[in-house]
N, C-alpha and C positions, 0 to 999 in steps of 0.2 A: 727799154720796157715801153709800153705805149700805155699812157694815162688818158683816159676818157674824161671828159668834162662831164660833170654829173648831170648837167641840164640837158645833155644829149644821149645819157647812157641808154635810155630804152630806144630812141632810134637808132643810134650806132648798132645795138644787139639786134636789131631789126633787119638792118641794112647787112650787116656780117652774115646774118643765118640766110642771105639771098645771094651773097657773092659767087659761090660754086655755079649756082643755075644762070647767073648773070654771065660769067665767063663761058658756060658752055652753051649761051645762046637759047636758053629754055624759059626766059621769063617774058611776060607779055611786056608789048611796048609802052603802056601806062607805069608799070612797076619799074621798067627799065629806065625810063624819065625821072622817076623819083629817086631813084638810086644814083643816078647819073648828078641830078641836082645835088644831092647828100654829099656825094664824092667831092662837088666842086666847092663846096662849103667847111668841109670837115677833113683838115690835113690827116688825122689819125687813122680815119678809115681810107683815105687815100693810099697813105703808106701799106695798110693791111693789102688793099686792093693791087697795089703795084707788085707787092711781093707775091701774092697769089697768082696774077697774072704772068709774071716772069717763070715762076713754079712750074705752071702748066706748060707754059710755051716750052721750057727746057724738057719736061717731060715727055711731050708729044715728039720734039726733036728728036730724043733719044730712044724713044718707043722702037722706031724702025731700025735702029742700027744694033746690030748684035755686039755685045760686049763680051771679051774673053779675059778671064782672071789670068793673073800672071802664074807661071808654073809652080806649083806647090801651094798655092793658097787655099785651094780646098782640102787638101790633105791637114793641113795646120789647122784650118777652121775646125775642120770634124774631130780631129786630135783634141783640141784645146777645150770642145764642147762634148767630149768624151762620147762623141758618137762613132767613132770607128772601130 
């Protein structure tokens, strides 16, 4: 579990609220600089950022790969959810 330093909590929350836009390349250069500066100084936010970036990268790599469920999974799931 991540524990934020009480003195940095407001700044951390601000940074966390902008991380998705940062990963997607949607932030202005000045905001990117501020975010990068904070990440270089805040290990907790760096951990969150690294996790987010890896998750997005993994999602994007799988997005183009069709996945097939093993035989019978769909039927068992529908039965378990009482939807068949």
